[in-house]
VOPA-658800 format. One record per atom (N, C-alpha, C): x, y, z. Coordinates in steps of 0.001 Angstrom, whole numbers, padded with zeros to 6 digits, always signed. Example, Ala and Ser with C-alpha at 12.3 -4.5 7.8 and 13.67 -1.06 7.14 Angstrom:
<pts>
+013190-005690+007800/+012300-004500+007800/+013200-003300+007800/+012850-002250+007080/+013670-001060+007140/+012900+000030+007870/
</pts>
This chain:
<pts>
-000656-018908-038597/-001352-017929-037766/-001337-018415-036317/-000569-017774-035427/-000431-018200-034042/-001495-017600-033142/-001661-018216-031961/-002639-017742-030987/-001929-016972-029878/-002403-015801-029591/-001852-014976-028531/-002914-014746-027463/-002506-014140-026340/-003411-013982-025210/-003333-012563-024656/-004447-012147-024074/-004517-010894-023317/-004644-011269-021839/-003750-010747-021017/-003738-011046-019587/-004274-009840-018821/-005278-010083-017996/-005896-009012-017214/-005938-009402-015747/-005824-008382-014878/-005888-008581-013433/-007064-007797-012870/-007890-008479-012100/-008945-007821-011332/-008451-007690-009892/-008126-006457-009479/-007496-006195-008174/-008533-005623-007231/-008672-006226-006064/-009541-005714-005009/-008766-005679-003704/-009089-004703-002861/-008412-004546-001583/-008920-003314-000877/-008211-002857+000166/-008638-001661+000908/-008711-000436-000013/-009928+000044-000248/-010181+001231-001062/-009678+001074-002495/-009563-000183-002986/-009093-000430-004350/-009999-001466-004996/-010459-001193-006225/-011200-002145-007031/-011030-001708-008481/-010117-002363-009200/-009816-001926-010555/-009382-003103-011408/-009426-002882-012739/-008998-003873-013717/-007743-003358-014408/-006712-004209-014492/-005438-003827-015095/-005114-004821-016204/-004806-004304-017401/-004362-005137-018515/-002835-005112-018555/-002223-006286-018433/-000768-006384-018388/-000195-006238-019794/+000815-005413-019920/+001503-005229-021189/+002748-006105-021238/+003241-006332-022446/+004431-007175-022598/+005619-006534-021893/+006382-007338-021190/+007531-006847-020436/+007390-007157-018964/+008087-006390-018129/+008115-006609-016683/+007266-005546-016003/+006349-005976-015122/+005487-005092-014345/+005785-005325-012866/+006177-004266-012145/+006559-004382-010731/+005418-003862-009867/+005136-004571-008756/+004093-004184-007810/+004695-003958-006432/+004125-003018-005673/+004577-002746-004318/+004000-001433-003827/+004439-001019-002626/+003935+000217-002039/+004904+001387-002206/+006015+001167-002924/+006970+002246-003163/+006491+003091-004333/+006416+004423-004168/+006014+005272-005292/+006941+005080-006479/+006353+004988-007675/+007130+004805-008884/+007038+003418-009474/+006474+002436-008727/+006309+001101-009294/+005151+001116-010289/+005038+000051-011085/+004021+000011-012135/+002617-000131-011560/+002443-000963-010551/+001138-001140-009891/+001342-000823-008415/+000757+000286-007945/+000947+000744-006570/-000106+000120-005666/+000345-000595-004614/-000528-001214-003614/-000110-000667-002254/-000789+000376-001809/-000385+001078-000589/-000965+000381+000637/-000111-000308+001379/-000514-000960+002629/+000744-001418+003354/+000772-001331+004707/+001982-001745+005439/+002367-003201+005233/+001415-004078+004897/+001733-005488+004703/+002309-005769+003326/+002352-004776+002447/+002936-004923+001116/+004333-004300+001141/+005334-005030+000648/+006705-004519+000628/+006851-003426-000417/+007969-002688-000299/+008194-001593-001242/+008231-002106-002681/+008982-003172-002934/+008963-003874-004226/+008587-005323-003914/+007298-005608-003994/+006766-006861-003470/+006938-008010-004465/+006519-007801-005715/+006560-008874-006702/+006608-008252-008093/+006861-009105-009093/+006871-008628-010475/+006251-009683-011383/+005716-009218-012514/+005103-010092-013512/+005834-009886-014831/+006261-010984-015444/+006904-010945-016753/+005915-011492-017778/+005519-010655-018728/+004460-010990-019670/+005014-011043-021093/+004646-012096-021819/+004911-012213-023252/+003561-012390-023940/+003518-012419-025295/+002225-012631-025962/+001562-013954-025623/+002298-014931-025062/+001712-016250-024808/+001840-016713-023358/+002652-016057-022525/+002859-016525-021152/+002844-015359-020177/+002621-015704-018911/+002625-014709-017830/+003227-015380-016603/+004344-014820-016075/+005051-015405-014942/+005061-014427-013777/+004768-014933-012583/+004773-014141-011363/+005984-014526-010523/+006701-013500-009984/+007886-013739-009156/+007791-012886-007899/+007860-013521-006728/+007939-012790-005468/+009372-012283-005275/+009526-010981-005013/+010850-010361-004917/+011398-010381-003493/+011183-011487-002773/+011672-011587-001395/+010919-010674-000458/+009598-010544-000634/+008796-009636+000179/+008767-010086+001636/+008494-009123+002537/+008500-009428+003970/+007379-010373+004351/+006196-010188+003779/+005026-010968+004171/+004609-011996+003132/+005385-012137+002046/+005154-013207+001092/+003993-012945+000141/+003914-013812-000874/+002858-013783-001889/+002240-015176-001956/+000909-015241-002027/+000206-016520-002066/-000478-016676-003416/-000367-017881-003991/-001025-018227-005248/-001981-019372-004985/-003281-019085-005172/-004329-020081-004910/-004220-020658-003500/-003887-019796-002532/-003847-020191-001130/-002521-020739-000653/-001543-020912-001542/-000254-021471-001141/+000829-020419-001318/+001792-020338-000377/+002851-019329-000496/+003796-019640-001652/+004220-018583-002330/+005186-018725-003423/+006605-018634-002880/+007518-019463-003362/+008925-019299-002970/+009484-018005-003544/+010362-017364-002791/+010909-016075-003212/+011817-016245-004419/+011770-015244-005320/+012652-015153-006484/+012559-016390-007384/+011380-017000-007469/+011163-018166-008323/+009984-017890-009245/+010207-017727-010560/+009090-017449-011482/+008089-018598-011501/+006795-018252-011520/+005718-019238-011550/+004701-018820-012605/+004308-019744-013480/+003345-019434-014531/+001955-019216-013934/+001234-018244-014476/-000142-017959-014072/-001107-018448-015143/-002292-018882-014694/-003320-019381-015606/-004641-018669-015323/-005607-018940-016189/-006919-018293-016069/-007560-018634-014721/-008105-017612-014067/-008813-017726-012773/-007886-018034-011605/-006560-017932-011776/-005653-018026-010622/-005887-016834-009696/-005754-017069-008388/-005959-016020-007379/-004630-015743-006692/-004182-014490-006750/-002925-014059-006132/-003260-013157-004952/-002587-013357-003809/-002819-012553-002616/-001518-011895-002189/-001576-010571-002002/-000445-009792-001496/-000952-008936-000347/-000666-009340+000878/-001226-008628+002019/-002741-008700+001964/-003448-007556+002077/-004906-007569+002039/-005472-007516+000617/-004610-007488-000400/-005072-007350-001783/-005244-008738-002411/-006362-008895-003155/-006643-010137-003870/-006714-009817-005361/-006024-010638-006160/-005915-010419-007605/-006385-011687-008310/-007353-011542-009229/-007860-012668-010017/-007334-012534-011439/-006728-013614-011951/-006114-013619-013267/-007146-013973-014318/-007161-013206-015410/-008028-013493-016541/-007214-013593-017813/-007486-014637-018613/-006749-014858-019861/-007762-014930-020989/-007569-014124-022028/-008434-014105-023201/-007592-014382-024436/-008009-015383-025250/-007267-015751-026453/-007647-014826-027600/-006660-014419-028378/-006884-013598-029576/-006056-014196-030706/-006506-013989-031943/-005787-014472-033109/-004748-013447-033534/-003517-013903-033700/-002469-013005-034156/-002687-012658-035622/-002313-011467-036016/-002467-011030-037385/-001542-011850-038293/-002074-012349-039459/-001228-013154-040360/-000145-012297-040988/+000971-012954-041254/+002068-012253-041893/+001768-012053-043366/+001977-010873-043872/+001708-010549-045270/+002831-011089-046144/+002423-011761-047279/+003419-012281-048198/+004036-011136-048986/+005306-011217-049271/+005938-010144-050042/+005381-010084-051454/+005197-008889-051951/+004658-008682-053286/+005719-009009-054332/+005272-009683-055429/+006163-010021-056518/+006173-008914-057564/+007216-008890-058361/+007267-007941-059453/+006213-008321-060494/+005683-007362-061268/+004592-007671-062229/+004962-008781-063200/+006184-008782-063768/+006554-009804-064748/+006594-011183-064120/+007193-011289-062896/+007251-012590-062223/+005865-013084-061850/+004987-012162-061491/+003638-012552-061101/+002874-013124-062298/+003045-012533-063508/+002380-013057-064702/+002905-014442-065045/+004222-014655-064964/+004786-015963-065264/+004258-017018-064299/+004138-016642-063006/+003637-017598-062015/+002194-017965-062287/+001370-017025-062715/-000027-017322-063013/-000144-018258-064203/+000691-018057-065255/+000640-018935-066421/+001044-020358-066063/+002091-020515-065224/+002498-021852-064814/+001389-022556-064040/+000700-021809-063173/-000385-022431-062397/-001532-022858-063297/-001811-022080-064370/-002894-022440-065293/-002552-023709-066059/-001259-023856-066438/-000857-025050-067164/-000919-026288-066283/-000525-026154-065021/-000502-027319-064136/-001900-027754-063733/-002791-026819-063483/-004122-027153-062989/-005154-026656-063993/-005927-027567-064540/-007020-027198-065411/-008304-027263-064609/-009085-026235-064641/-010325-026267-063861/-011284-027334-064373/-011807-028095-063482/-012781-029134-063821/-014142-028734-063285/-015170-028856-064105/-016508-028480-063626/-016974-029436-062529/-017543-028900-061567/-018053-029674-060440/-019560-029636-060499/-020184-030808-060646/-021639-030897-060721/-022192-031099-059320/-023167-030321-058964/-023759-030513-057636/-024505-031821-057557/-024345-032505-056480/-025029-033786-056256/-026326-033520-055529/-027431-033900-056120/-028711-033628-055435/-028817-034456-054161/-029356-033884-053202/-029523-034577-051924/-030693-035511-051976/-030537-036675-051351/-031619-037648-051292/-032746-037106-050436/-033978-037348-050811/-035085-036786-049992/-035053-037222-048540/-034585-038461-048304/-034572-038950-046916/-033278-038637-046179/-032348-037980-046879/-031064-037683-046232/-031253-036623-045152/-030574-036751-043988/-030720-035736-042921/-030045-034431-043332/-030494-033333-042778/-029865-032042-043097/-028439-032009-042577/-027576-031220-043242/-026183-031135-042759/-026111-030562-041349/-025151-031088-040602/-024987-030672-039205/-024054-029470-039160/-024537-028412-038593/-023737-027193-038452/-023202-027122-037029/-021885-027069-036867/-021345-027016-035488/-021796-025736-034797/-022107-025837-033512/-022536-024619-032789/-021388-023631-032673/-021704-022341-032652/-020637-021332-032512/-019972-021430-031146/-018700-021132-031130/-017927-021170-029881/-018238-019907-029083/-018701-020106-027869/-019050-018944-027032/-017780-018248-026568/-017787-016920-026588/-016600-016197-026094/-016438-016399-024593/-015226-016279-024074/-015023-016448-022626/-015793-015388-021845/-016308-015740-020685/-017081-014760-019899/-016200-013597-019477/-016790-012403-019342/-015988-011241-018915/-015474-011426-017496/-014340-010844-017245/-013717-010935-015921/-014330-009870-015022/-014890-010298-013950/-015450-009353-012986/-014708-009496-011682/-014376-008381-011015/-013674-008474-009730/-014488-009264-008731/-013860-010117-007936/-014598-010899-006943/-015179-009999-005880/-016348-010365-005331/-016926-009534-004260/-016070-009593-003023/-016075-008540-002217/-015280-008552-000988/-015703-009683-000076/-014717-010373+000464/-014986-011512+001331/-015645-011067+002627/-016635-011882+003066/-017318-011564+004318/-016423-011845+005513/-015480-012772+005349/-014539-013071+006424/-013175-012525+006027/-012674-011491+006665/-011397-010887+006258/-010249-011873+006395/-009300-011774+005460/-008118-012637+005485/-007137-012096+006517/-006736-012915+007503/-005800-012398+008517/-004452-012087+007900/-003783-011043+008363/-002461-010708+007827/-001429-011718+008278/-000265-011767+007601/+000806-012682+008035/+001184-012426+009489/+001413-013484+010216/+001705-013364+011638/+000485-013611+012496/-000711-013477+011890/-001949-013742+012624/-002742-014881+011995/-002183-015495+010934/-002872-016572+010243/-002570-017908+010914/-003374-018910+010559/-003199-020246+011137/-002112-021041+010414/-001659-020544+009243/-000636-021257+008474/+000559-020348+008247/+001722-020965+008084/+002951-020218+007848/+002927-019565+006473/+003417-018334+006398/+003502-017616+005128/+004945-017323+004721/+005921-017576+005606/+007295-017238+005282/+008279-018337+005673/+008266-018745+006921/+009272-019694+007397/+009210-021021+006654/+008011-021410+006208/+007887-022683+005503/+008655-022672+004191/+008853-021477+003611/+009559-021387+002329/+011045-021723+002461/+011589-021701+003686/+012997-022008+003880/+013252-023510+004029/+012203-024317+004038/+012357-025765+004222/+012196-026485+002884/+012810-027667+002732/+012609-028458+001506/+011140-028838+001334/+010793-029183+000103/+009397-029485-000205/+008822-030628+000597/+009663-031562+001056/+009146-032703+001814/+008498-032273+003131/+008899-031087+003633/+008342-030602+004899/+007141-029683+004707/+006702-029468+003487/+005565-028583+003238/+004267-029346+003497/+003998-029581+004765/+002791-030290+005187/+001919-029369+006015/+000670-029794+006199/-000258-028985+006984/+000215-028842+008424/+000751-029918+009002/+001225-029870+010385/+002385-028892+010533/+003372-028968+009618/+004527-028084+009709/+004116-026620+009481/+003159-026404+008572/+002701-025040+008312/+002052-024439+009557/+001238-025212+010262/+000605-024716+011490/+001622-024524+012607/+002614-025420+012679/+003633-025325+013727/+004474-024057+013560/+004922-023760+012332/+005737-022572+012095/+004933-021288+012250/+003614-021379+012073/+002780-020180+012256/+002849-019672+013694/+003125-020560+014652/+003264-020127+016051/+004450-019176+016199/+005568-019486+015557/+006744-018624+015646/+006543-017326+014872/+005856-017411+013729/+005605-016196+012956/+004705-015227+013713/+003788-015750+014532/+002912-014869+015294/+003688-014053+016330/+004911-014487+016659/+005769-013733+017594/+006755-012848+016843/+007351-013369+015770/+008430-012647+015090/+007919-011556+014164/+006866-011829+013388/+006410-010857+012383/+005901-009564+013023/+005099-009585+014116/+004723-008306+014740/+005919-007492+015225/+007002-008172+015654/+008210-007431+016043/+008801-006718+014837/+008793-007381+013678/+009284-006737+012463/+008417-005551+012082/+007096-005641+012295/+006227-004488+012025/+006680-003283+012839/+006969-003489+014116/+007394-002370+014962/+008711-001772+014479/+009648-002642+014067/+010940-002140+013600/+010786-001384+012283/+010001-001942+011357/+009831-001298+010049/+009134+000051+010163/+008301+000226+011188/+007532+001468+011318/+007929+002257+012563/+009186+002107+013006/+009604+002776+014234/+009629+004287+014081/+009730+004787+012829/+009708+006235+012648/+008396+006837+013107/+007309+006047+013105/+006023+006561+013584/+006049+006782+015093/+006873+006036+015808/+006989+006222+017250/+007701+007523+017589/+008591+007979+016722/+009390+009165+017015/+008682+010455+016621/+007559+010366+015954/+006782+011552+015579/+005708+011779+016638/+005708+012937+017324/+004708+013158+018375/+003267+013074+017883/+003027+013308+016580/+001659+013287+016075/+001169+011866+015780/+002051+010895+015631/+001652+009518+015335/+002089+008526+016403/+002870+008957+017358/+003348+008050+018395/+002193+007562+019262/+002221+006302+019724/+001190+005837+020667/+001216+006670+021947/+000066+006781+022590/-000041+007605+023804/+000925+007117+024873/+001045+005812+025006/+001925+005272+026030/+003395+005534+025776/+003756+005952+024533/+005145+006222+024197/+005512+007688+024389/+004518+008557+024623/+004794+009990+024768/+005696+010296+025970/+005521+009642+027138/+006447+009934+028252/+007911+009649+027899/+008166+008662+027027/+009542+008385+026624/+010099+009543+025804/+009270+010134+024933/+009708+011304+024169/+009944+012494+025088/+009166+012595+026174/+009346+013710+027120/+010712+013656+027798/+011267+012456+027942/+012572+012339+028593/+013661+013076+027824/+013480+013244+026516/+014472+013970+025736/+014601+015424+026198/+013511+015981+026725/+013485+017391+027129/+013378+017551+028641/+013532+016416+029373/+013464+016457+030835/+012150+017082+031286/+011043+016602+030706/+009704+017124+030997/+008858+015991+031556/+008059+016324+032570/+007090+015386+033130/+005726+016071+033123/+004758+015507+032421/+003422+016082+032339/+002598+015656+033558/+001795+016596+034067/+000841+016227+035115/-000501+015892+034451/-001481+015541+035275/-002769+015085+034745/-003566+016177+034055/-003200+017433+034238/-003971+018512+033617/-003647+018684+032139/-002569+018079+031658/-002225+018135+030236/-002958+017011+029511/-003829+017373+028571/-004501+016332+027801/-003606+015858+026654/-004079+014849+025918/-003258+014258+024861/-002928+015260+023761/-003897+016090+023358/-003640+017074+022299/-002573+018072+022720/-002631+018538+023972/-001634+019491+024454/-000239+018860+024514/-000163+017614+024928/+001132+016945+025021/+001768+016767+023641/+000956+016339+022663/+001495+016147+021318/+001932+017483+020722/+001150+018543+020952/+001509+019843+020391/+002793+020375+021027/+002919+020210+022345/+004141+020672+023021/+005374+019933+022494/+005276+018592+022362/+006427+017819+021893/+006785+018162+020454/+005786+018524+019644/+006072+018898+018260/+006874+020191+018182/+006695+021095+019173/+007364+022390+019149/+008442+022514+020223/+008708+021415+020941/+009611+021503+022099/+011010+021965+021705/+011521+021496+020571/+012890+021876+020178/+012991+023386+019974/+011991+023976+019313/+012030+025418+019080/+011777+026187+020374/+010871+025683+021231/+010598+026361+022495/+011831+026383+023389/+012563+025280+023427/+013762+025246+024262/+014876+026093+023661/+014919+026175+022338/+015930+027017+021710/+015723+028499+021984/+014477+028902+022258/+014171+030318+022522/+013656+030502+023950/+014063+029616+024821/+013600+029660+026208/+014052+030959+026880/+013146+031561+027659/+013435+032816+028336/+013015+034040+027548/+012531+033852+026313/+012068+034993+025513/+010566+035158+025662/+010083+036330+025267/+008648+036602+025348/+007863+035667+024430/+008416+035392+023234/+007702+034511+022302/+007531+033106+022882/+008607+032538+023447/+008525+031183+023981/+007545+031101+025140/+007549+032132+026036/+006612+032135+027150/+005175+032219+026652/+004928+033076+025669/+003571+033240+025132/+003080+031954+024486/+003924+031335+023669/+003506+030113+022966/+003276+028957+023926/+004092+028824+024957/+003926+027740+025920/+002617+027883+026683/+002308+029099+027126/+001045+029315+027822/-000151+029154+026892/+000041+029486+025620/-001048+029318+024651/-001367+027841+024442/-000331+026996+024378/-000572+025561+024220/-001318+025008+025429/-000958+025463+026616/-001562+024905+027833/-002972+025430+028075/-003189+026742+027890/-004489+027343+028228/-005464+027359+027054/-004952+027239+025825/-005819+027329+024669/-006123+028755+024249/-005595+029756+024960/-005784+031169+024646/-004416+031850+024577/-004339+032917+023783/-003066+033628+023637/-002925+034676+024743/-001964+034532+025645/-001782+035522+026720/-001066+036774+026204/-001170+037833+026985/-000463+039080+026683/+000597+039302+027759/+001841+039491+027331/+002950+039726+028263/+003419+041167+028091/+003345+041925+029173/+003683+043358+029144/+004914+043588+030018/+005993+044072+029416/+007203+044390+030171/+007682+045817+029880/+006761+046662+029324/+007157+048004+028926/+006372+049103+029653/+005472+048732+030545/+004734+049745+031294/+005683+050507+032215/+005560+051830+032227/+006497+052670+032991/+006386+052450+034497/+005206+052090+034978/+005011+051939+036421/+005585+050636+036964/+006067+049758+036090/+006604+048484+036558/+007980+048664+037180/+008264+047844+038159/+009594+047835+038758/+010579+047237+037752/+011863+047508+037895/+012856+046934+036980/+012798+045399+036987/+013015+044831+035833/+013031+043373+035647/+011729+042716+036081/+010611+043421+035848/+009291+042900+036202/+008404+042937+034954/+007556+041939+034794/+006620+041926+033664/+005272+041411+034154/+004231+041680+033350/+002861+041284+033691/+002393+040237+032674/+001776+039173+033161/+001212+038129+032313/-000309+038202+032431/-000968+038585+031347/-002436+038674+031302/-002976+037475+030533/-003723+036624+031220/-004298+035424+030593/-005797+035649+030415/-006327+035580+029176/-007746+035869+028921/-008670+034716+029291/-008464+034115+030446/-009294+033025+030947/-009564+033297+032418/-010780+032978+032864/-011097+033197+034279/-010260+032270+035154/-009898+032782+036324/-008993+032044+037201/-009597+030724+037670/-010934+030695+037835/-011565+029467+038324/-011525+028341+037286/-011238+028686+036033/-011163+027670+034990/-009779+027031+034897/-008781+027621+035543/-007420+027097+035506/-006885+026949+036918/-005782+026245+037029/-005097+026084+038307/-003970+027114+038370/-004109+028115+039251/-003145+029210+039312/-001735+028706+039623/-001647+027745+040513/-000316+027275+040915/+000404+026589+039747/-000356+025902+038885/+000275+025260+037732/+000743+026297+036708/-000039+027367+036522/+000376+028432+035613/+001659+029089+036135/+001709+029331+037429/+002905+029936+038016/+004106+028999+037891/+003865+027713+038028/+004959+026745+037888/+005540+026788+036467/+004665+026892+035435/+005143+026967+034046/+005954+028241+033832/+005465+029371+034364/+006173+030643+034183/+007517+030620+034905/+007542+030100+036138/+008792+030067+036908/+009871+029241+036218/+009480+028182+035553/+010463+027302+034912/+010936+027813+033554/+010294+028848+033010/+010644+029292+031661/+010985+030779+031569/+010897+031531+032667/+011243+032952+032635/+012730+033137+032924/+013295+034293+032579/+014679+034580+032995/+014797+034558+034514/+015895+034033+035024/+016040+033810+036470/+016019+035104+037271/+016458+036240+036692/+016571+037484+037459/+015295+038322+037405/+014213+037816+036834/+012991+038617+036670/+011906+038147+037625/+010940+039043+037841/+009719+038735+038594/+008524+039092+037714/+007338+038706+038147/+006160+038930+037301/+004915+039071+038173/+003848+039559+037519/+002519+039639+038114/+001565+038876+037205/+000785+037960+037763/-000118+037134+036968/-001543+037656+037146/-002198+037909+036028/-003572+038427+036042/-004439+037558+035135/-005670+037330+035599/-006634+036551+034832/-007780+037443+034389/-008608+036896+033497/-009766+037630+033004/-010785+037782+034128/-011311+038988+034272/-012265+039265+035367/-013685+038846+034942/
</pts>
């Protein structure tokens, strides 16, 4: 009868606190949708690490992640399986995982049933070989001590997720010790001094990698940093003045491709003025009393609330070149 184990993980992190029981086989962790254990955070790689579980062992392997995996405070070498034990602490980015191991008894193997005739013959042979002998109980001496009964073995305590740390763990690149570069050196150089020395270089290189890995956020007007918006404006040869707030600039850049594709039309003029003024203007080019190639722009905002010259500048730059217009505000 062999002894087997149940392996459980108590996972805590940003908006995550759960218990996971590992099944036999390979379990992959990361922030890529479709992995076995999803850990959504920029510091976690798409396929960060994997666990190989058998009925008696549990091995953790870092899959060459960008920010590394730490076991009990020390970085794991990439692509090298490492055995896990009870109460081991694994760190992946901001996530902390506590290992729990519970022993269970494996079910005994059932002996094959014998045929009825063979079973009777076996019983007769056993009776001939062993004759039962009566066993007389031996009375206990009055002064003899009572038999000692061994105390029952207490079951292992339940695994509870660790409380959130009062001091947040700094991400790789901002820590005092190396989390990646040290793994490229032989073990003789894995010292406290070398770990602190390499952390200086990681504090410069790793943030640069963050920018490269997430550069698509810079190209989206809705997520780009404010200071990066003028660079996006260069694509459309646009320069914003101080009257355009951040919301108006992001909205214009989100629709700029379509606005430029329909430039000179009534729809494009209406939408552009709507983004700037916050109200939907009315453009009239069908009144009979209008001169040829003339249209009227009615803006439902009082003139004192807007800058007339800026409104005229927007219209002049986006109307057909051969047309004229009359600008009217709400009275």
